[in-house]
C-alpha positions as CSV (number, residue, x, y, z in Angstrom):
1,M,60.7,-36.5,46.1
2,S,61.2,-38.1,42.7
3,L,64.5,-39.7,41.7
4,L,65.2,-36.9,39.3
5,D,64.5,-34.2,41.9
6,E,66.9,-36.0,44.3
7,L,69.7,-36.1,41.7
8,K,69.1,-32.4,40.7
9,E,69.4,-31.4,44.4
10,K,72.7,-33.2,44.6
11,I,74.3,-31.4,41.6
12,S,72.6,-28.0,41.8
13,G,75.1,-25.2,42.0
14,L,78.1,-27.5,41.7
15,N,78.7,-26.1,38.1
16,K,79.7,-29.5,36.8
17,K,81.0,-29.0,33.2
18,I,79.5,-31.5,30.8
19,V,80.6,-31.6,27.2
20,F,78.2,-32.4,24.3
21,P,80.0,-33.2,21.0
22,E,76.8,-32.9,19.0
23,G,76.4,-29.3,19.8
24,D,74.4,-28.4,16.7
25,D,71.6,-30.9,17.3
26,I,68.4,-29.2,18.4
27,R,67.7,-31.8,21.1
28,I,71.1,-31.1,22.6
29,I,70.6,-27.3,22.4
30,E,67.2,-27.5,24.1
31,A,68.5,-29.7,26.9
32,A,71.6,-27.6,27.4
33,S,69.6,-24.4,27.6
34,R,67.3,-25.9,30.2
35,L,70.2,-27.4,32.3
36,A,72.0,-24.0,32.3
37,D,68.9,-22.0,33.1
38,E,68.2,-24.3,36.1
39,N,71.8,-24.0,37.3
40,L,72.3,-27.7,37.2
41,I,75.4,-28.0,35.0
42,H,77.7,-25.9,32.9
43,P,77.0,-27.2,29.4
44,V,79.8,-27.1,26.7
45,L,78.5,-27.5,23.2
46,L,81.0,-28.4,20.4
47,G,80.4,-26.9,17.0
48,D,80.2,-23.8,14.9
49,P,79.0,-21.0,17.2
50,A,77.1,-19.2,14.5
51,E,75.3,-22.3,13.4
52,I,74.4,-23.3,16.9
53,K,73.0,-19.9,17.8
54,Q,71.0,-19.8,14.6
55,S,69.6,-23.3,15.3
56,A,68.8,-22.3,18.9
57,G,66.0,-20.0,18.0
58,D,64.3,-18.9,21.2
59,F,66.3,-21.2,23.4
60,N,68.6,-19.2,25.8
61,L,72.3,-19.9,25.4
62,S,73.6,-17.1,27.4
63,N,74.9,-19.5,30.1
64,V,76.0,-22.2,27.6
65,E,79.6,-22.4,26.5
66,I,80.3,-23.1,22.8
67,V,83.6,-24.4,21.6
68,D,84.5,-24.4,17.9
69,I,86.9,-27.2,17.5
70,N,87.9,-25.9,14.1
71,N,89.1,-22.6,15.6
72,Y,90.5,-23.8,18.9
73,P,93.5,-21.8,20.1
74,E,96.6,-23.3,18.6
75,K,98.5,-23.4,22.0
76,D,95.6,-25.3,23.6
77,F,95.3,-27.6,20.6
78,E,99.0,-28.5,20.8
79,E,98.7,-29.1,24.5
80,M,95.8,-31.5,23.8
81,L,97.7,-33.2,21.0
82,D,100.7,-33.6,23.3
83,A,98.5,-35.2,26.0
84,L,96.9,-37.5,23.4
85,E,100.2,-38.6,22.0
86,E,101.5,-39.4,25.4
87,R,98.3,-41.3,26.2
88,R,98.5,-43.4,23.0
89,N,102.2,-44.2,23.8
90,G,103.4,-44.6,20.2
91,K,100.4,-46.5,18.8
92,N,99.6,-43.7,16.4
93,T,101.6,-41.0,14.6
94,R,101.1,-37.3,15.6
95,E,99.5,-36.7,12.3
96,Q,96.9,-39.4,12.8
97,L,96.1,-38.1,16.3
98,A,95.7,-34.6,14.9
99,E,93.0,-36.1,12.6
100,W,91.3,-37.8,15.5
101,L,90.9,-34.4,17.2
102,K,88.9,-33.1,14.2
103,D,86.2,-35.6,15.4
104,A,84.1,-34.0,18.0
105,N,83.8,-37.2,20.0
106,Y,87.5,-37.5,20.3
107,F,87.9,-33.8,21.1
108,G,85.2,-34.0,23.8
109,T,86.8,-37.1,25.3
110,M,90.1,-35.3,25.5
111,L,88.4,-32.4,27.4
112,V,87.2,-34.9,30.0
113,Y,90.6,-36.8,30.1
114,M,92.4,-33.5,30.7
115,D,90.0,-32.4,33.4
116,K,88.7,-29.5,31.3
117,A,85.3,-31.1,31.6
118,D,83.7,-33.4,34.2
119,G,81.9,-35.7,31.8
120,M,80.6,-36.2,28.3
121,V,77.2,-37.0,26.7
122,S,77.0,-38.1,23.1
123,G,75.2,-40.5,20.8
124,A,72.1,-38.5,19.7
125,A,73.4,-38.6,16.1
126,H,76.1,-41.3,16.4
127,A,76.3,-45.0,16.9
128,T,77.3,-46.3,20.4
129,G,80.8,-47.3,19.1
130,D,81.5,-43.7,18.1
131,T,80.9,-42.7,21.7
132,V,82.5,-45.6,23.4
133,R,85.6,-46.1,21.3
134,P,87.3,-42.8,22.1
135,A,86.5,-43.3,25.8
136,L,88.1,-46.8,25.8
137,Q,91.2,-45.5,23.9
138,I,91.8,-42.4,25.9
139,I,90.0,-42.4,29.3
140,K,90.2,-46.2,29.6
141,T,88.8,-48.3,32.4
142,Q,88.9,-47.8,36.2
143,E,91.9,-49.3,37.9
144,G,91.4,-53.0,38.3
145,M,88.7,-53.2,35.7
146,R,89.1,-55.2,32.4
147,R,85.9,-54.0,30.8
148,I,83.1,-51.6,30.8
149,S,79.4,-52.4,31.0
150,G,76.0,-50.8,30.5
151,S,73.4,-50.8,33.3
152,F,69.9,-49.5,33.5
153,L,68.4,-47.8,36.5
154,M,64.8,-49.1,36.6
155,Q,62.3,-47.0,38.5
156,K,58.6,-47.3,39.3
157,G,57.3,-45.1,42.1
158,D,59.7,-45.5,45.0
159,T,61.0,-48.8,43.7
160,R,64.5,-48.8,42.1
161,Y,66.6,-51.6,40.6
162,I,69.8,-51.8,38.7
163,F,69.9,-54.2,35.7
164,A,73.3,-55.1,34.1
165,D,74.8,-55.8,31.6
166,C,72.1,-54.6,29.2
167,A,74.2,-52.8,26.6
168,I,77.9,-53.8,26.0
169,N,79.2,-57.3,26.6
170,I,77.7,-60.0,24.4
171,E,79.2,-62.9,26.2
172,L,80.5,-63.1,29.8
173,D,82.5,-65.5,31.9
174,A,82.2,-65.8,35.6
175,K,84.9,-63.2,36.2
176,G,83.1,-60.8,33.9
177,M,79.9,-61.2,35.8
178,V,81.7,-60.4,39.1
179,E,83.3,-57.3,37.5
180,I,79.9,-56.1,36.3
181,A,78.5,-56.7,39.7
182,K,81.3,-54.5,41.2
183,Q,80.5,-51.7,38.8
184,S,76.8,-52.0,39.4
185,V,77.3,-51.7,43.2
186,I,79.0,-48.4,42.6
187,T,76.1,-47.3,40.4
188,A,73.5,-48.4,42.9
189,K,75.1,-46.4,45.7
190,Q,75.1,-43.3,43.5
191,F,71.3,-43.6,43.3
192,N,70.8,-44.2,47.0
193,I,70.2,-47.9,46.6
194,D,71.6,-50.2,49.4
195,P,72.9,-52.9,47.1
196,K,71.8,-56.6,47.3
197,V,73.2,-58.4,44.3
198,A,71.6,-61.4,42.6
199,F,73.4,-63.4,39.9
200,L,70.6,-64.5,37.6
201,S,70.1,-67.8,35.9
202,F,67.3,-70.2,34.8
203,S,68.3,-72.3,37.8
204,T,68.0,-71.6,41.5
205,K,70.5,-73.3,43.9
206,G,71.2,-76.3,41.6
207,S,67.6,-76.9,40.3
208,A,69.1,-77.3,36.9
209,K,72.5,-78.4,35.5
210,G,74.8,-77.3,32.7
211,D,77.6,-75.0,31.7
212,M,75.5,-71.9,31.8
213,V,74.4,-72.7,35.4
214,T,78.0,-73.5,36.5
215,K,79.2,-70.2,35.2
216,V,76.7,-68.3,37.4
217,Q,77.5,-70.5,40.4
218,E,81.2,-69.7,40.0
219,A,80.5,-66.0,39.7
220,A,78.4,-66.1,42.9
221,A,81.1,-67.9,44.7
222,M,83.8,-65.4,43.6
223,A,81.6,-62.5,44.6
224,K,81.5,-63.7,48.2
225,D,85.2,-62.8,48.5
226,E,85.2,-59.8,46.2
227,L,82.1,-57.8,47.0
228,D,81.6,-55.9,50.2
229,V,77.7,-56.1,49.9
230,P,75.3,-59.0,50.2
231,S,75.2,-61.2,47.0
232,D,74.0,-64.6,46.0
233,G,73.4,-66.9,43.1
234,E,72.5,-68.7,41.1
235,L,68.9,-67.4,41.4
236,Q,66.0,-67.3,39.1
237,F,64.5,-63.8,38.7
238,D,61.4,-64.6,40.8
239,A,63.4,-66.2,43.6
240,A,65.6,-63.1,43.6
241,L,62.7,-60.6,43.8
242,I,59.7,-62.2,45.4
243,P,59.9,-63.1,49.2
244,E,57.3,-65.9,48.9
245,V,59.1,-67.6,46.1
246,A,62.5,-67.1,47.8
247,N,61.2,-68.8,51.0
248,K,60.5,-71.9,48.9
249,K,63.4,-71.9,46.5
250,A,66.3,-70.4,48.5
251,P,65.2,-70.2,52.2
252,S,68.8,-69.7,53.5
253,S,69.8,-66.9,51.1
254,E,70.5,-63.5,52.5
255,V,69.6,-61.9,49.1
256,A,66.8,-63.9,47.6
257,G,63.5,-62.1,47.8
258,Q,65.0,-58.7,48.4
259,A,67.6,-58.3,45.6
260,N,67.8,-54.8,43.9
261,V,70.9,-55.3,41.7
262,F,70.4,-57.9,39.1
263,V,73.4,-59.3,37.1
264,F,72.4,-61.1,34.0
265,P,74.5,-64.0,32.6
266,E,74.9,-62.3,29.2
267,L,73.8,-59.4,27.1
268,Q,70.9,-61.1,25.4
269,S,69.0,-61.8,28.6
270,G,69.9,-58.5,30.1
271,N,68.7,-56.5,27.1
272,I,65.5,-58.5,26.8
273,G,64.9,-58.3,30.6
274,Y,65.1,-54.5,30.9
275,K,62.8,-54.0,27.9
276,I,60.2,-56.4,29.4
277,A,60.3,-54.5,32.7
278,Q,60.0,-51.2,30.8
279,R,57.2,-52.1,28.3
280,L,55.1,-54.6,30.3
281,G,56.0,-53.7,33.9
282,G,55.7,-50.0,33.5
283,F,59.2,-49.2,34.8
284,E,61.0,-46.1,33.7
285,A,64.5,-47.1,32.3
286,F,67.3,-44.7,32.7
287,G,70.3,-45.6,30.7
288,P,72.4,-47.3,29.4
289,L,74.7,-46.0,32.2
290,L,78.2,-46.8,31.1
291,Q,80.1,-48.3,34.0
292,G,83.8,-49.0,34.6
293,L,85.3,-46.0,32.8
294,A,87.8,-43.9,34.8
295,K,85.7,-40.8,34.0
296,P,82.0,-40.5,33.1
297,V,80.9,-40.8,29.4
298,S,77.2,-41.3,28.6
299,D,75.7,-42.8,25.4
300,L,72.4,-41.5,24.1
301,S,70.0,-43.3,21.9
302,R,69.7,-41.9,18.4
303,G,65.9,-41.9,19.0
304,C,66.2,-39.7,22.1
305,V,64.3,-36.5,22.7
306,A,65.4,-33.4,24.5
307,E,64.0,-34.7,27.8
308,D,66.2,-37.8,27.5
309,V,69.3,-35.7,27.0
310,Y,68.4,-33.6,30.0
311,N,68.0,-36.7,32.2
312,V,71.2,-38.4,31.0
313,A,73.2,-35.2,31.5
314,I,72.0,-35.0,35.1
315,I,73.0,-38.7,35.6
316,N,76.4,-38.0,34.0
317,A,77.0,-35.2,36.4
318,I,76.1,-37.5,39.3
319,Q,78.6,-40.1,38.1
320,S,81.3,-37.4,38.2
321,L,80.8,-36.7,41.9
């Protein structure tokens, strides 16, 4: 059974309600129609109903909910505005917040925050910040988390890895690496991966010196106390992945040679790393999967196709379980 089939089996019939702020985008419409027809999720498209139905053409929207944010019932809008005002705790005027709710990403985020939807998928026509900003301002991070991160699920055949952070945090300190490791462990378990965490570096067990190496060593040391799964570092990628290399470079490590969750020292190496695995290694890359939010929000690439929207929506529903 493929990964996607496994995930679909998990959510089939659960009627998870996923909101799509870019409801008039044909890629969103096509994916939503398919997801509803296959009884995988309950899609909620935000936008003008007449325009969406006209754009849909032959795509079936009979099981797709459409919400017109410009004609939302006044009582429900005031309830949403009250909740947003309370959440912002005096940081904005009520008039400013009412303007926020004219933006579909803010409106969709509030549906998730108020438990009127289980998750949100956006970004087909917006920059990442337009999706992430409302989530951070309203949904906020999970308890005990200071940041969010973006991981990729890398799959080739039966092999699955988690790479993080590949999307959000440009620079990281040791505490940040550990926090991302915690988030990535949760993600790994959602995809039936038994996590073994490697903190990556250009050094293995002191083979090189310097501030960048020290940071990873500190993260690995902290993780021993804070993670409830095997972890180790600092490890070069080959030592983390290949048993023969691990036997030479880190023979006493419980993770080296068998790692499946890879925590990169900063965004630059993480982003480059997943793209190399994808383009040269032939791995399929699912993501970025936003980690650390209190409720699931997923960011699409503006270059996505309907199949990508379909896949990300399924993953978003999995994150809501």
